C-alpha positions as CSV (number, residue, x, y, z in Angstrom):
1,V,18.1,125.6,100.2
2,T,17.7,121.9,100.0
3,S,17.8,119.6,103.0
4,E,21.1,118.1,101.7
5,K,22.6,121.6,101.7
6,V,21.4,122.2,105.2
7,K,22.9,118.9,106.4
8,E,26.2,119.8,104.7
9,L,26.3,123.2,106.5
10,I,25.5,121.6,109.8
11,D,28.3,119.1,109.3
12,R,30.7,122.0,108.4
13,L,29.7,123.9,111.5
14,G,30.5,120.9,113.6
15,A,33.9,120.6,112.0
16,L,34.6,124.3,112.5
17,R,33.9,123.9,116.2
18,G,36.6,121.3,116.4
19,I,39.1,123.0,114.1
20,F,38.8,126.3,116.0
21,D,38.7,124.5,119.3
22,I,35.8,126.6,120.5
23,D,35.3,124.7,123.8
24,S,38.9,125.2,124.7
25,K,38.7,128.9,123.9
26,R,35.7,129.3,126.1
27,T,37.5,127.7,129.0
28,E,40.6,129.8,128.4
29,I,38.4,133.0,128.3
30,T,36.9,132.0,131.7
31,N,40.4,131.4,133.2
32,L,41.8,134.6,131.9
33,E,38.8,136.7,133.0
34,E,39.3,135.3,136.5
35,K,42.8,136.9,136.6
36,T,41.2,140.3,135.8
37,I,39.3,140.4,139.1
38,D,42.6,140.3,141.1
39,P,42.9,143.6,143.0
40,N,46.5,143.9,141.8
41,F,45.6,143.2,138.1
42,W,46.3,146.8,136.9
43,D,49.6,147.1,138.9
44,D,51.4,146.2,135.7
45,A,49.3,148.1,133.1
46,Q,51.2,146.8,130.1
47,K,50.8,143.1,131.2
48,A,47.1,143.8,132.0
49,E,46.5,145.3,128.6
50,L,48.1,142.3,126.9
51,L,45.8,140.0,128.8
52,I,42.7,142.1,127.9
53,R,43.7,141.9,124.2
54,E,44.1,138.2,124.4
55,I,40.6,137.8,125.9
56,R,39.1,140.0,123.2
57,S,40.8,137.9,120.5
58,L,39.5,134.7,121.9
59,K,36.0,136.2,122.3
60,K,36.0,137.2,118.6
61,W,36.6,133.5,117.6
62,V,33.8,132.3,119.9
63,E,31.4,135.0,118.9
64,G,32.0,134.4,115.2
65,Y,31.2,130.7,115.8
66,E,28.1,131.6,117.8
67,V,26.8,133.8,115.0
68,L,27.1,130.9,112.5
69,R,25.5,128.5,115.0
70,T,22.6,130.9,115.5
71,K,22.1,131.3,111.8
72,K,22.1,127.5,111.4
73,E,19.3,127.3,114.0
74,D,17.3,129.9,112.2
């Protein structure tokens, strides 16, 4: 892989971070996870499950980005 190709991939990774709004997703994950520590969280099991699914979905986006970022660093 040439240095030009590496630079291109780094630039694309930076663009993906913005397009997928990774920083915002991380913040949202933190905020949603705080709700799960409420002692009454499971009182409405259906609502709780929806929130857990939303957290998982957001984490998939962030984890996917992190895999690419790690590969770039390697």
